Phi, psi and omega in degrees: 000134174241134175240122179254131178200161177253131182248005177251129183240142176256137178294155184305328180279354176078002185282327187217165175227159179213166181253137179246131179301148179246135177233141175206156180263131175268126179279170178107200181243152184295337182289341181256147180239162175212173180254139175247126178242137172255118187266146174265117179280341181269349182088354178274146178300143182268154172198169173083024177252144174244126177241126180213162178272145181284327186301310182238009179057028179282127177283134179262125180281133178250171176229150178273124180278170179294339178276358181086015179261156176264134182233134182232145173262120181235165181246162179287169176056050175211163177256130182250140174238130178245130181226144176268126178288139182280000000 
């Protein structure tokens, strides 16, 4: 499954931008896991993202892939929140 969205917003006056947390529900059962990847569209390695579950606010540790993408192992039937660290 791929979900495409933009998480960086520019203010109406165009002077500044900010990051808004993203939340989504993962379907399935908790016993099964899948991988979540955050892709770099610029080709530069990514950093500074926090991924956590809404239920217990547990931070999920990710790893940087050889392609410069961030990869997280998540489970089904939970709500995930992704936030960009300032």
